[in-house]
C-alpha positions as MATLAB code, in Angstrom:
seq = 'MDPGTFAGIGLALFAIFGSMIMDGGNPAALISPPAMLIVFGGTFGAAMASGLMKDATGAGGIIAKALKAKPDPPDETIAQMVDFAERARREGLLALEEVTKTVENPFLKKGIELAVDGTDPEELREILENDIGAFRNESKANAKFFENMGGFAPTLGIIGTVIGLVHVLQNLSDPGKLGPLIAGAFIATLWGVMSANIIWLPIANRLKRIAEIEVHHRELLIEGILSIQAGANPRIVQQRLLSHLSDKDRARIEAEAA';
ca = [
      10.252   40.935   64.378;
      12.622   37.777   64.542;
      15.868   38.871   66.136;
      18.278   36.307   64.261;
      19.627   38.343   61.397;
      20.481   41.210   63.795;
      21.973   38.983   66.178;
      23.706   37.410   63.306;
      25.439   40.507   61.940;
      25.811   41.974   65.085;
      28.077   38.974   66.382;
      30.084   38.532   63.208;
      30.853   42.422   62.709;
      31.660   42.462   66.654;
      33.961   39.537   66.201;
      35.785   41.246   63.453;
      35.951   44.400   64.661;
      36.929   43.004   67.726;
      39.537   41.107   67.090;
      40.905   43.821   65.483;
      41.111   46.450   68.130;
      42.483   43.237   69.961;
      45.366   43.231   67.695;
      46.004   47.134   68.396;
      44.145   47.995   65.299;
      42.221   50.913   64.686;
      38.577   50.207   62.777;
      38.597   53.577   61.805;
      41.292   52.879   59.259;
      38.642   50.394   57.395;
      36.585   52.955   57.103;
      37.642   53.995   52.898;
      35.074   55.801   51.158;
      36.649   54.879   47.821;
      36.877   51.465   48.272;
      33.129   51.133   49.769;
      32.007   52.725   46.626;
      33.483   50.387   44.708;
      32.626   47.522   46.249;
      28.976   48.642   47.265;
      28.394   50.727   44.054;
      29.786   48.127   41.739;
      28.157   45.376   43.489;
      24.574   46.744   43.364;
      25.483   47.838   39.552;
      26.488   44.313   38.565;
      23.739   42.298   40.347;
      21.166   45.389   38.342;
      22.641   44.424   34.954;
      22.241   40.593   36.008;
      18.518   40.689   36.415;
      15.373   42.901   35.717;
      15.051   46.502   36.918;
      12.205   45.707   39.128;
      14.508   43.444   40.666;
      17.240   46.188   41.881;
      14.618   48.878   42.738;
      12.707   46.845   45.176;
      15.778   45.568   46.315;
      15.365   47.982   49.707;
      11.821   46.711   50.012;
      13.188   43.147   50.067;
      16.121   44.070   52.525;
      13.415   45.333   55.164;
      11.142   42.484   54.461;
      14.133   39.567   55.172;
      15.035   41.947   58.406;
      10.991   42.091   59.765;
       9.143   39.176   58.438;
       8.155   37.002   61.339;
       6.307   33.574   60.471;
       3.199   32.737   61.519;
       3.435   30.238   64.631;
       1.971   26.991   63.749;
      -0.261   26.675   66.842;
      -2.371   30.345   66.023;
      -2.742   28.486   62.657;
      -4.312   25.489   63.935;
      -6.325   27.001   66.545;
      -7.696   29.615   63.971;
      -8.908   26.520   61.436;
     -10.278   24.182   64.214;
     -12.206   27.197   65.406;
     -13.460   28.121   61.953;
     -14.390   24.213   61.528;
     -16.432   24.194   64.617;
     -18.617   27.616   63.402;
     -18.953   26.162   60.018;
     -20.124   22.374   61.521;
     -22.442   24.627   64.190;
     -24.123   27.416   61.696;
     -22.860   26.077   58.366;
     -20.273   26.952   55.658;
     -22.066   30.074   54.709;
     -21.158   31.420   58.227;
     -17.357   32.024   57.734;
     -18.290   34.429   55.181;
     -18.540   36.736   58.181;
     -15.769   35.678   59.263;
     -13.529   36.752   56.274;
     -13.899   40.317   57.259;
     -11.948   39.929   60.212;
      -9.058   37.892   58.454;
      -5.540   39.374   57.917;
      -3.933   36.924   56.111;
      -4.969   37.547   52.379;
      -4.218   33.903   51.203;
      -6.510   32.392   53.686;
      -9.257   35.146   53.185;
      -9.230   33.863   49.550;
      -9.156   30.355   50.411;
     -12.260   30.874   52.910;
     -14.370   32.857   50.133;
     -13.869   30.119   47.323;
     -15.132   27.587   49.752;
     -18.016   29.576   50.970;
     -18.696   30.495   47.178;
     -18.649   26.624   46.897;
     -15.563   26.280   44.376;
     -15.289   22.663   43.421;
     -12.190   21.174   45.900;
      -9.827   20.183   43.251;
     -10.429   23.627   41.491;
      -9.894   25.019   45.333;
      -6.598   23.058   45.769;
      -5.391   24.119   42.049;
      -6.113   27.746   42.590;
      -4.475   27.804   45.864;
      -1.354   25.830   44.852;
      -1.066   28.221   41.813;
      -0.981   30.849   44.163;
       2.007   29.292   46.243;
       3.683   28.757   43.136;
       3.888   32.280   42.023;
       4.911   33.184   45.809;
       7.614   30.394   45.390;
       9.077   32.144   41.866;
       8.743   35.865   43.492;
      10.691   34.518   46.564;
      13.337   32.824   44.489;
      14.275   36.025   42.316;
      14.175   38.245   45.382;
      16.937   35.574   46.946;
      18.523   35.286   43.907;
      19.311   38.788   43.339;
      21.037   38.530   46.799;
      22.933   35.716   46.028;
      24.199   37.528   42.899;
      25.323   40.572   45.087;
      27.121   38.065   47.170;
      29.099   36.402   44.464;
      29.600   39.810   43.111;
      31.183   41.503   45.874;
      34.147   39.908   46.418;
      35.572   40.048   42.547;
      34.421   43.840   43.136;
      36.516   44.081   46.145;
      39.679   42.350   44.389;
      39.006   45.349   41.496;
      39.136   47.723   43.833;
      42.669   46.345   45.232;
      43.873   46.453   41.698;
      42.963   49.842   41.014;
      44.973   50.914   44.778;
      48.005   48.862   43.492;
      47.871   50.869   40.230;
      48.121   53.882   42.523;
      51.128   52.314   44.742;
      53.026   51.797   41.690;
      52.806   55.309   40.464;
      54.069   56.438   44.025;
      57.406   53.948   44.051;
      59.405   56.994   43.958;
      58.071   58.246   47.182;
      58.806   55.265   49.639;
      57.001   57.085   52.343;
      53.812   56.389   50.992;
      53.870   53.169   49.605;
      52.954   51.629   53.143;
      49.711   53.545   53.836;
      48.755   53.088   49.921;
      49.235   49.340   50.182;
      47.142   48.758   53.074;
      44.403   50.971   51.749;
      44.645   49.312   48.456;
      43.681   45.906   50.414;
      41.104   47.755   52.345;
      38.210   47.005   49.102;
      39.324   43.015   48.879;
      38.376   43.321   52.761;
      34.981   45.009   52.164;
      34.010   42.903   49.289;
      34.754   39.786   51.268;
      33.005   40.981   54.650;
      30.024   42.361   52.694;
      29.445   39.207   51.001;
      29.750   36.883   53.869;
      28.029   39.235   56.396;
      25.301   41.103   54.624;
      24.300   39.964   51.099;
      24.501   36.108   51.203;
      22.906   36.025   54.953;
      20.035   37.840   53.387;
      19.508   35.832   50.561;
      19.358   32.796   52.820;
      17.118   34.328   55.321;
      14.838   35.217   52.197;
      14.884   31.453   51.377;
      14.148   30.407   54.791;
      11.391   32.767   55.099;
       9.858   31.648   51.855;
      10.066   27.615   52.787;
       8.212   28.611   55.760;
       5.067   30.538   54.324;
       4.928   27.755   51.679;
       4.365   25.542   54.644;
       2.147   27.456   56.071;
       0.084   27.757   53.270;
       0.080   24.330   52.526;
      -1.224   24.034   56.056;
      -3.968   26.491   55.409;
      -4.783   24.771   52.061;
      -5.195   21.478   54.105;
      -7.371   23.287   56.865;
      -9.594   25.369   53.946;
     -10.425   21.772   52.306;
     -11.356   19.806   55.234;
     -13.747   22.889   56.582;
     -15.352   22.392   53.482;
     -16.050   18.901   53.673;
     -17.138   19.144   57.155;
     -14.593   17.493   58.688;
     -14.847   17.284   62.452;
     -12.798   19.744   64.173;
     -10.999   17.369   66.153;
     -10.158   15.926   62.388;
      -9.264   19.169   61.105;
      -6.486   19.234   64.028;
      -5.078   15.910   63.804;
      -4.834   16.725   59.931;
      -3.092   20.173   60.168;
      -0.589   18.575   63.464;
       0.604   15.805   60.680;
       1.883   18.544   58.696;
       4.043   19.659   61.730;
       7.674   18.099   62.989;
       7.637   16.042   65.840;
       8.782   18.654   68.098;
       6.373   21.240   67.250;
       3.565   18.674   67.383;
       4.664   17.619   70.538;
       4.802   21.318   71.997;
       1.374   21.986   70.735;
      -0.249   18.790   72.101;
       1.607   19.345   75.656;
      -0.038   23.092   75.980;
      -3.370   21.857   74.760;
      -3.351   19.142   77.579;
];
């Protein structure tokens, strides 16, 4: 699990509530069930109305995926592909049929199985690239749902504030209540802006980042699978895969190998 999201959200909340405490405020004053209901419930409802029901019902699982996702290290992927290439060169491509039983990555497993079955290289590439396209579209839809929530949350916060100010105007005859009522009215705006910029938009951006890394990882696997199918030398397979990495990652992997 990558700790970046948890650490980032925690740091942002610490900065907000910490500054409030330093100014002599009480963070408990921000806990307003009516305001939070308007912001969180209204935001989710508006986002649901903007998409499909399956987008909303799967939101919990998507959040868990965003928080728990751990990208596959490229060095491990390259080492695995080189190992497959060495085995294929030594024992033949059909020897990898036994290997697929222990492969956990479904994309890699599918690619190796197609290669072992003798699928035409161009057709194999097309099938796997179509899988990548479907994954990219799904990831884009998931991120879009939380982008919508990030866009709606501040507006719902303003609506909550307007509702609170209506309550204020209804109690103008009692000046003693005006201070707490006005303060309570603006809590909704605070939650709207805060939830958008600390929760929903960061989750959307993290989903995009995870998708980018996964797409690159799958493209790396395609090159490895096709090279193995073509009977390339394991050293060539390694160099082909390394060429897809950044200079920093390539230098690190080569240094570790040395």
